[in-house]
CHARMM-style PDB file with segment names, atoms N, HN, CA, C and O in Angstrom:
ATOM      1  N   MET     1      28.655 -70.534  12.604  1.00  0.00      PROA
ATOM      2  CA  MET     1      27.422 -69.926  12.131  1.00  0.00      PROA
ATOM      3  C   MET     1      26.225 -70.651  12.752  1.00  0.00      PROA
ATOM      4  O   MET     1      26.322 -71.796  13.193  1.00  0.00      PROA
ATOM      5  N   HSD     2      25.137 -69.969  12.768  1.00  0.00      PROA
ATOM      6  HN  HSD     2      25.058 -69.038  12.410  1.00  0.00      PROA
ATOM      7  CA  HSD     2      23.935 -70.570  13.325  1.00  0.00      PROA
ATOM      8  C   HSD     2      22.841 -70.614  12.271  1.00  0.00      PROA
ATOM      9  O   HSD     2      22.914 -69.925  11.253  1.00  0.00      PROA
ATOM     10  N   LYS     3      21.852 -71.412  12.520  1.00  0.00      PROA
ATOM     11  HN  LYS     3      21.793 -71.971  13.347  1.00  0.00      PROA
ATOM     12  CA  LYS     3      20.727 -71.536  11.588  1.00  0.00      PROA
ATOM     13  C   LYS     3      19.903 -70.253  11.609  1.00  0.00      PROA
ATOM     14  O   LYS     3      19.703 -69.646  12.662  1.00  0.00      PROA
ATOM     15  N   ILE     4      19.430 -69.851  10.436  1.00  0.00      PROA
ATOM     16  HN  ILE     4      19.592 -70.344   9.581  1.00  0.00      PROA
ATOM     17  CA  ILE     4      18.634 -68.631  10.337  1.00  0.00      PROA
ATOM     18  C   ILE     4      17.148 -68.928  10.178  1.00  0.00      PROA
ATOM     19  O   ILE     4      16.311 -68.044  10.363  1.00  0.00      PROA
ATOM     20  N   LEU     5      16.818 -70.180   9.833  1.00  0.00      PROA
ATOM     21  HN  LEU     5      17.498 -70.898   9.683  1.00  0.00      PROA
ATOM     22  CA  LEU     5      15.424 -70.542   9.622  1.00  0.00      PROA
ATOM     23  C   LEU     5      14.953 -71.516  10.696  1.00  0.00      PROA
ATOM     24  O   LEU     5      15.689 -72.412  11.109  1.00  0.00      PROA
ATOM     25  N   THR     6      13.721 -71.325  11.137  1.00  0.00      PROA
ATOM     26  HN  THR     6      13.123 -70.597  10.802  1.00  0.00      PROA
ATOM     27  CA  THR     6      13.119 -72.318  12.021  1.00  0.00      PROA
ATOM     28  C   THR     6      12.748 -73.525  11.170  1.00  0.00      PROA
ATOM     29  O   THR     6      12.716 -73.426   9.943  1.00  0.00      PROA
ATOM     30  N   SER     7      12.474 -74.636  11.785  1.00  0.00      PROA
ATOM     31  HN  SER     7      12.500 -74.717  12.782  1.00  0.00      PROA
ATOM     32  CA  SER     7      12.114 -75.832  11.013  1.00  0.00      PROA
ATOM     33  C   SER     7      10.841 -75.612  10.201  1.00  0.00      PROA
ATOM     34  O   SER     7      10.714 -76.137   9.095  1.00  0.00      PROA
ATOM     35  N   THR     8       9.911 -74.851  10.735  1.00  0.00      PROA
ATOM     36  HN  THR     8      10.014 -74.424  11.634  1.00  0.00      PROA
ATOM     37  CA  THR     8       8.668 -74.553  10.019  1.00  0.00      PROA
ATOM     38  C   THR     8       8.946 -73.711   8.774  1.00  0.00      PROA
ATOM     39  O   THR     8       8.415 -73.994   7.701  1.00  0.00      PROA
ATOM     40  N   LYS     9       9.771 -72.685   8.915  1.00  0.00      PROA
ATOM     41  HN  LYS     9      10.203 -72.455   9.787  1.00  0.00      PROA
ATOM     42  CA  LYS     9      10.112 -71.828   7.776  1.00  0.00      PROA
ATOM     43  C   LYS     9      10.901 -72.607   6.726  1.00  0.00      PROA
ATOM     44  O   LYS     9      10.722 -72.406   5.525  1.00  0.00      PROA
ATOM     45  N   ARG    10      11.782 -73.502   7.195  1.00  0.00      PROA
ATOM     46  HN  ARG    10      11.928 -73.665   8.171  1.00  0.00      PROA
ATOM     47  CA  ARG    10      12.573 -74.297   6.267  1.00  0.00      PROA
ATOM     48  C   ARG    10      11.656 -75.171   5.409  1.00  0.00      PROA
ATOM     49  O   ARG    10      11.844 -75.261   4.196  1.00  0.00      PROA
ATOM     50  N   ILE    11      10.679 -75.806   6.024  1.00  0.00      PROA
ATOM     51  HN  ILE    11      10.526 -75.733   7.009  1.00  0.00      PROA
ATOM     52  CA  ILE    11       9.721 -76.637   5.289  1.00  0.00      PROA
ATOM     53  C   ILE    11       8.942 -75.779   4.294  1.00  0.00      PROA
ATOM     54  O   ILE    11       8.709 -76.193   3.159  1.00  0.00      PROA
ATOM     55  N   GLU    12       8.543 -74.586   4.725  1.00  0.00      PROA
ATOM     56  HN  GLU    12       8.733 -74.250   5.648  1.00  0.00      PROA
ATOM     57  CA  GLU    12       7.816 -73.666   3.849  1.00  0.00      PROA
ATOM     58  C   GLU    12       8.667 -73.277   2.635  1.00  0.00      PROA
ATOM     59  O   GLU    12       8.168 -73.257   1.510  1.00  0.00      PROA
ATOM     60  N   PHE    13       9.946 -72.970   2.857  1.00  0.00      PROA
ATOM     61  HN  PHE    13      10.352 -72.987   3.771  1.00  0.00      PROA
ATOM     62  CA  PHE    13      10.847 -72.608   1.761  1.00  0.00      PROA
ATOM     63  C   PHE    13      11.028 -73.786   0.801  1.00  0.00      PROA
ATOM     64  O   PHE    13      11.048 -73.593  -0.415  1.00  0.00      PROA
ATOM     65  N   GLU    14      11.159 -75.006   1.338  1.00  0.00      PROA
ATOM     66  HN  GLU    14      11.142 -75.163   2.326  1.00  0.00      PROA
ATOM     67  CA  GLU    14      11.322 -76.185   0.491  1.00  0.00      PROA
ATOM     68  C   GLU    14      10.096 -76.406  -0.382  1.00  0.00      PROA
ATOM     69  O   GLU    14      10.223 -76.782  -1.548  1.00  0.00      PROA
ATOM     70  N   LYS    15       8.917 -76.178   0.168  1.00  0.00      PROA
ATOM     71  HN  LYS    15       8.814 -75.872   1.115  1.00  0.00      PROA
ATOM     72  CA  LYS    15       7.685 -76.297  -0.618  1.00  0.00      PROA
ATOM     73  C   LYS    15       7.640 -75.230  -1.708  1.00  0.00      PROA
ATOM     74  O   LYS    15       7.228 -75.502  -2.836  1.00  0.00      PROA
ATOM     75  N   LEU    16       8.067 -74.014  -1.366  1.00  0.00      PROA
ATOM     76  HN  LEU    16       8.402 -73.792  -0.450  1.00  0.00      PROA
ATOM     77  CA  LEU    16       8.087 -72.933  -2.347  1.00  0.00      PROA
ATOM     78  C   LEU    16       9.041 -73.236  -3.502  1.00  0.00      PROA
ATOM     79  O   LEU    16       8.755 -72.902  -4.651  1.00  0.00      PROA
ATOM     80  N   VAL    17      10.160 -73.862  -3.198  1.00  0.00      PROA
ATOM     81  HN  VAL    17      10.393 -74.133  -2.265  1.00  0.00      PROA
ATOM     82  CA  VAL    17      11.114 -74.226  -4.259  1.00  0.00      PROA
ATOM     83  C   VAL    17      10.455 -75.175  -5.248  1.00  0.00      PROA
ATOM     84  O   VAL    17      10.652 -75.052  -6.457  1.00  0.00      PROA
ATOM     85  N   ARG    18       9.677 -76.117  -4.739  1.00  0.00      PROA
ATOM     86  HN  ARG    18       9.517 -76.216  -3.757  1.00  0.00      PROA
ATOM     87  CA  ARG    18       9.015 -77.075  -5.634  1.00  0.00      PROA
ATOM     88  C   ARG    18       7.872 -76.438  -6.421  1.00  0.00      PROA
ATOM     89  O   ARG    18       7.622 -76.822  -7.564  1.00  0.00      PROA
ATOM     90  N   ARG    19       7.178 -75.474  -5.829  1.00  0.00      PROA
ATOM     91  HN  ARG    19       7.380 -75.162  -4.900  1.00  0.00      PROA
ATOM     92  CA  ARG    19       6.007 -74.870  -6.467  1.00  0.00      PROA
ATOM     93  C   ARG    19       6.328 -73.728  -7.418  1.00  0.00      PROA
ATOM     94  O   ARG    19       5.613 -73.517  -8.397  1.00  0.00      PROA
ATOM     95  N   THR    20       7.384 -73.000  -7.144  1.00  0.00      PROA
ATOM     96  HN  THR    20       7.966 -73.171  -6.348  1.00  0.00      PROA
ATOM     97  CA  THR    20       7.696 -71.791  -7.890  1.00  0.00      PROA
ATOM     98  C   THR    20       8.171 -72.129  -9.292  1.00  0.00      PROA
ATOM     99  O   THR    20       9.014 -73.006  -9.482  1.00  0.00      PROA
ATOM    100  N   LYS    21       7.623 -71.425 -10.269  1.00  0.00      PROA
ATOM    101  HN  LYS    21       6.939 -70.712 -10.115  1.00  0.00      PROA
ATOM    102  CA  LYS    21       8.004 -71.631 -11.665  1.00  0.00      PROA
ATOM    103  C   LYS    21       9.105 -70.665 -12.096  1.00  0.00      PROA
ATOM    104  O   LYS    21       9.818 -70.928 -13.063  1.00  0.00      PROA
ATOM    105  N   ASN    22       9.244 -69.555 -11.386  1.00  0.00      PROA
ATOM    106  HN  ASN    22       8.665 -69.341 -10.600  1.00  0.00      PROA
ATOM    107  CA  ASN    22      10.263 -68.557 -11.713  1.00  0.00      PROA
ATOM    108  C   ASN    22      11.638 -69.069 -11.272  1.00  0.00      PROA
ATOM    109  O   ASN    22      11.882 -69.282 -10.085  1.00  0.00      PROA
ATOM    110  N   ILE    23      12.523 -69.259 -12.245  1.00  0.00      PROA
ATOM    111  HN  ILE    23      12.325 -69.086 -13.209  1.00  0.00      PROA
ATOM    112  CA  ILE    23      13.845 -69.829 -11.970  1.00  0.00      PROA
ATOM    113  C   ILE    23      14.665 -68.932 -11.040  1.00  0.00      PROA
ATOM    114  O   ILE    23      15.338 -69.437 -10.141  1.00  0.00      PROA
ATOM    115  N   ASP    24      14.620 -67.617 -11.239  1.00  0.00      PROA
ATOM    116  HN  ASP    24      14.073 -67.207 -11.969  1.00  0.00      PROA
ATOM    117  CA  ASP    24      15.385 -66.701 -10.385  1.00  0.00      PROA
ATOM    118  C   ASP    24      14.932 -66.790  -8.935  1.00  0.00      PROA
ATOM    119  O   ASP    24      15.750 -66.789  -8.014  1.00  0.00      PROA
ATOM    120  N   GLU    25      13.632 -66.866  -8.747  1.00  0.00      PROA
ATOM    121  HN  GLU    25      12.968 -66.867  -9.495  1.00  0.00      PROA
ATOM    122  CA  GLU    25      13.099 -66.974  -7.382  1.00  0.00      PROA
ATOM    123  C   GLU    25      13.510 -68.304  -6.752  1.00  0.00      PROA
ATOM    124  O   GLU    25      13.847 -68.356  -5.569  1.00  0.00      PROA
ATOM    125  N   LYS    26      13.480 -69.379  -7.542  1.00  0.00      PROA
ATOM    126  HN  LYS    26      13.206 -69.337  -8.503  1.00  0.00      PROA
ATOM    127  CA  LYS    26      13.909 -70.682  -7.037  1.00  0.00      PROA
ATOM    128  C   LYS    26      15.364 -70.630  -6.593  1.00  0.00      PROA
ATOM    129  O   LYS    26      15.719 -71.171  -5.546  1.00  0.00      PROA
ATOM    130  N   ASP    27      16.204 -69.980  -7.392  1.00  0.00      PROA
ATOM    131  HN  ASP    27      15.915 -69.541  -8.243  1.00  0.00      PROA
ATOM    132  CA  ASP    27      17.619 -69.879  -7.049  1.00  0.00      PROA
ATOM    133  C   ASP    27      17.820 -69.121  -5.748  1.00  0.00      PROA
ATOM    134  O   ASP    27      18.649 -69.506  -4.924  1.00  0.00      PROA
ATOM    135  N   ARG    28      17.069 -68.047  -5.559  1.00  0.00      PROA
ATOM    136  HN  ARG    28      16.395 -67.734  -6.228  1.00  0.00      PROA
ATOM    137  CA  ARG    28      17.187 -67.283  -4.310  1.00  0.00      PROA
ATOM    138  C   ARG    28      16.749 -68.118  -3.113  1.00  0.00      PROA
ATOM    139  O   ARG    28      17.386 -68.083  -2.061  1.00  0.00      PROA
ATOM    140  N   LEU    29      15.668 -68.866  -3.271  1.00  0.00      PROA
ATOM    141  HN  LEU    29      15.150 -68.895  -4.126  1.00  0.00      PROA
ATOM    142  CA  LEU    29      15.199 -69.730  -2.189  1.00  0.00      PROA
ATOM    143  C   LEU    29      16.232 -70.816  -1.880  1.00  0.00      PROA
ATOM    144  O   LEU    29      16.492 -71.116  -0.715  1.00  0.00      PROA
ATOM    145  N   ARG    30      16.813 -71.398  -2.920  1.00  0.00      PROA
ATOM    146  HN  ARG    30      16.601 -71.154  -3.866  1.00  0.00      PROA
ATOM    147  CA  ARG    30      17.841 -72.426  -2.720  1.00  0.00      PROA
ATOM    148  C   ARG    30      19.068 -71.846  -2.032  1.00  0.00      PROA
ATOM    149  O   ARG    30      19.699 -72.515  -1.214  1.00  0.00      PROA
ATOM    150  N   ALA    31      19.404 -70.616  -2.356  1.00  0.00      PROA
ATOM    151  HN  ALA    31      18.891 -70.072  -3.021  1.00  0.00      PROA
ATOM    152  CA  ALA    31      20.559 -69.967  -1.727  1.00  0.00      PROA
ATOM    153  C   ALA    31      20.315 -69.779  -0.234  1.00  0.00      PROA
ATOM    154  O   ALA    31      21.214 -70.010   0.575  1.00  0.00      PROA
ATOM    155  N   VAL    32      19.114 -69.363   0.131  1.00  0.00      PROA
ATOM    156  HN  VAL    32      18.385 -69.176  -0.526  1.00  0.00      PROA
ATOM    157  CA  VAL    32      18.787 -69.194   1.557  1.00  0.00      PROA
ATOM    158  C   VAL    32      18.840 -70.543   2.266  1.00  0.00      PROA
ATOM    159  O   VAL    32      19.356 -70.640   3.379  1.00  0.00      PROA
ATOM    160  N   LEU    33      18.312 -71.578   1.629  1.00  0.00      PROA
ATOM    161  HN  LEU    33      17.893 -71.499   0.724  1.00  0.00      PROA
ATOM    162  CA  LEU    33      18.351 -72.907   2.233  1.00  0.00      PROA
ATOM    163  C   LEU    33      19.790 -73.402   2.385  1.00  0.00      PROA
ATOM    164  O   LEU    33      20.133 -74.008   3.400  1.00  0.00      PROA
ATOM    165  N   ALA    34      20.618 -73.150   1.398  1.00  0.00      PROA
ATOM    166  HN  ALA    34      20.340 -72.657   0.574  1.00  0.00      PROA
ATOM    167  CA  ALA    34      22.023 -73.564   1.476  1.00  0.00      PROA
ATOM    168  C   ALA    34      22.744 -72.810   2.588  1.00  0.00      PROA
ATOM    169  O   ALA    34      23.524 -73.395   3.340  1.00  0.00      PROA
ATOM    170  N   TYR    35      22.484 -71.525   2.686  1.00  0.00      PROA
ATOM    171  HN  TYR    35      21.851 -71.049   2.076  1.00  0.00      PROA
ATOM    172  CA  TYR    35      23.107 -70.725   3.746  1.00  0.00      PROA
ATOM    173  C   TYR    35      22.675 -71.237   5.114  1.00  0.00      PROA
ATOM    174  O   TYR    35      23.466 -71.276   6.056  1.00  0.00      PROA
ATOM    175  N   ASP    36      21.418 -71.625   5.206  1.00  0.00      PROA
ATOM    176  HN  ASP    36      20.775 -71.593   4.441  1.00  0.00      PROA
ATOM    177  CA  ASP    36      20.907 -72.155   6.467  1.00  0.00      PROA
ATOM    178  C   ASP    36      21.576 -73.475   6.830  1.00  0.00      PROA
ATOM    179  O   ASP    36      21.697 -73.810   8.008  1.00  0.00      PROA
ATOM    180  N   LEU    37      22.009 -74.221   5.825  1.00  0.00      PROA
ATOM    181  HN  LEU    37      21.911 -73.949   4.868  1.00  0.00      PROA
ATOM    182  CA  LEU    37      22.711 -75.485   6.067  1.00  0.00      PROA
ATOM    183  C   LEU    37      24.199 -75.269   6.316  1.00  0.00      PROA
ATOM    184  O   LEU    37      24.973 -76.226   6.333  1.00  0.00      PROA
ATOM    185  N   VAL    38      24.598 -74.020   6.507  1.00  0.00      PROA
ATOM    186  HN  VAL    38      23.970 -73.243   6.493  1.00  0.00      PROA
ATOM    187  CA  VAL    38      25.950 -73.610   6.855  1.00  0.00      PROA
ATOM    188  C   VAL    38      26.940 -73.871   5.712  1.00  0.00      PROA
ATOM    189  O   VAL    38      28.107 -74.182   5.948  1.00  0.00      PROA
ATOM    190  N   HSD    39      26.459 -73.741   4.481  1.00  0.00      PROA
ATOM    191  HN  HSD    39      25.511 -73.488   4.289  1.00  0.00      PROA
ATOM    192  CA  HSD    39      27.376 -73.739   3.345  1.00  0.00      PROA
ATOM    193  C   HSD    39      28.085 -72.398   3.342  1.00  0.00      PROA
ATOM    194  O   HSD    39      27.532 -71.397   3.799  1.00  0.00      PROA
ATOM    195  N   ASP    40      29.298 -72.375   2.831  1.00  0.00      PROA
ATOM    196  HN  ASP    40      29.747 -73.188   2.460  1.00  0.00      PROA
ATOM    197  CA  ASP    40      30.019 -71.104   2.831  1.00  0.00      PROA
ATOM    198  C   ASP    40      29.512 -70.198   1.699  1.00  0.00      PROA
ATOM    199  O   ASP    40      28.754 -70.634   0.833  1.00  0.00      PROA
ATOM    200  N   VAL    41      29.935 -68.957   1.723  1.00  0.00      PROA
ATOM    201  HN  VAL    41      30.550 -68.603   2.427  1.00  0.00      PROA
ATOM    202  CA  VAL    41      29.422 -67.968   0.774  1.00  0.00      PROA
ATOM    203  C   VAL    41      29.780 -68.314  -0.659  1.00  0.00      PROA
ATOM    204  O   VAL    41      29.072 -67.902  -1.579  1.00  0.00      PROA
ATOM    205  N   TYR    42      30.851 -69.054  -0.877  1.00  0.00      PROA
ATOM    206  HN  TYR    42      31.425 -69.389  -0.130  1.00  0.00      PROA
ATOM    207  CA  TYR    42      31.236 -69.446  -2.233  1.00  0.00      PROA
ATOM    208  C   TYR    42      30.232 -70.436  -2.813  1.00  0.00      PROA
ATOM    209  O   TYR    42      29.905 -70.360  -3.997  1.00  0.00      PROA
ATOM    210  N   ASP    43      29.742 -71.360  -1.996  1.00  0.00      PROA
ATOM    211  HN  ASP    43      30.008 -71.421  -1.034  1.00  0.00      PROA
ATOM    212  CA  ASP    43      28.719 -72.290  -2.441  1.00  0.00      PROA
ATOM    213  C   ASP    43      27.427 -71.566  -2.763  1.00  0.00      PROA
ATOM    214  O   ASP    43      26.776 -71.849  -3.768  1.00  0.00      PROA
ATOM    215  N   VAL    44      27.063 -70.634  -1.905  1.00  0.00      PROA
ATOM    216  HN  VAL    44      27.592 -70.403  -1.087  1.00  0.00      PROA
ATOM    217  CA  VAL    44      25.842 -69.858  -2.111  1.00  0.00      PROA
ATOM    218  C   VAL    44      25.973 -69.009  -3.380  1.00  0.00      PROA
ATOM    219  O   VAL    44      25.015 -68.893  -4.145  1.00  0.00      PROA
ATOM    220  N   ALA    45      27.127 -68.426  -3.607  1.00  0.00      PROA
ATOM    221  HN  ALA    45      27.905 -68.519  -2.986  1.00  0.00      PROA
ATOM    222  CA  ALA    45      27.349 -67.621  -4.817  1.00  0.00      PROA
ATOM    223  C   ALA    45      27.240 -68.481  -6.070  1.00  0.00      PROA
ATOM    224  O   ALA    45      26.744 -68.019  -7.098  1.00  0.00      PROA
ATOM    225  N   GLU    46      27.696 -69.718  -5.994  1.00  0.00      PROA
ATOM    226  HN  GLU    46      28.099 -70.093  -5.159  1.00  0.00      PROA
ATOM    227  CA  GLU    46      27.605 -70.602  -7.145  1.00  0.00      PROA
ATOM    228  C   GLU    46      26.157 -70.950  -7.460  1.00  0.00      PROA
ATOM    229  O   GLU    46      25.801 -71.104  -8.629  1.00  0.00      PROA
ATOM    230  N   ILE    47      25.323 -71.073  -6.445  1.00  0.00      PROA
ATOM    231  HN  ILE    47      25.612 -70.947  -5.496  1.00  0.00      PROA
ATOM    232  CA  ILE    47      23.899 -71.335  -6.637  1.00  0.00      PROA
ATOM    233  C   ILE    47      23.243 -70.176  -7.368  1.00  0.00      PROA
ATOM    234  O   ILE    47      22.421 -70.369  -8.264  1.00  0.00      PROA
ATOM    235  N   LEU    48      23.624 -68.963  -6.966  1.00  0.00      PROA
ATOM    236  HN  LEU    48      24.292 -68.807  -6.238  1.00  0.00      PROA
ATOM    237  CA  LEU    48      23.043 -67.770  -7.576  1.00  0.00      PROA
ATOM    238  C   LEU    48      23.636 -67.532  -8.943  1.00  0.00      PROA
ATOM    239  OT1 LEU    48      23.270 -66.569  -9.616  1.00  0.00      PROA
TER     240      LEU     48
END
């Protein structure tokens, strides 16, 4: 698998995770970050 986020977008997503108060939105952002780190779909599903 390859990375889906550029380093700039990854930093932006990490900042959004810290700023966002909505738990569902945080989980979705964390799932995208995990997928970008080449975690398998089972790990991503557990995050969600």
